[in-house]
N, C-alpha and C positions, 0 to 999 in steps of 0.2 A: 026390477032384474032387467026386464029389455028394453028400459031408457040406460041402465049402465051399459049394455053392448052398444045399445046404437051410439054413444059417447066413445068407450074405445073403438068406435070403427071410425067416426069422423075422427079423432085421432090419431089415427094409422093412414087414412085417407091423407091427413094435414101435413105427417113427415113426410108421406112418397111426396107429394104433390113437391115438399120442399126441394127435396132429392133432385124430380125434374129438373127445379127450376134451376138450381148447381150446378146438374148435368148439361142442359142449355145452354146456361154460360158459360162455362167451360170449353161446350164448342163452339160457342159464337166467339170467343177468346182466336181457339187456335184458328178460324177460319177468317177472323183477320189476320189473324200472324203466317194464314200461308197467302192470304191472298197481297200481302206487301210480297212475302218471297217471290211469289211467282210474276211480280211485277218489276221486284229487281231484279229476276230472270230475265224478264225480255229483255228489260235495259238493257242488260249486257250481250245477250243477242244480238240486238239492234246495234251494238256497240263491235261487233267483232265481223257480223255484217260488213258493216260501212267500214270496217277495216281491211276486211277480205277481195272487199269493192277497189280500195282504192289498191290494194296492193295490185290488182290486176293488172288496174288500169297501168301505173308503176314498170307494170312487168314490160306491157304492150309496146310503152313509150319505147324502152329500151330492147328493145326485138327491134321498134319500125329503127329505133338509131345505127342496131348494128347490124341490119339488111340495107340500110343505107350508106353503111362505111364500109361494108363490103361488094357494094356495089362499084363505091368511085376506085374500088383498088381495083376491083374485075377489069376496069374500065380504064384505070390506067397502065393496068399489064396487059391488053392488049392493043397499047396502041404502041 
């Protein structure tokens, strides 16, 4: 009887270990998916940061050209 109890306990331990292994594998898969998603989002953010920088440079150039044209017009009007 004592051997039978020990045998059942080992079977219970094996079932629990198998269950834990399945849970760990599921978490590893989820973790891998999340890491991939993070990388994708970081790349998207980097692209948007670069686009914003480019837009700011273009805006500054346009502002500079407008200021230059206004200065030329003011110069012509004051002559």
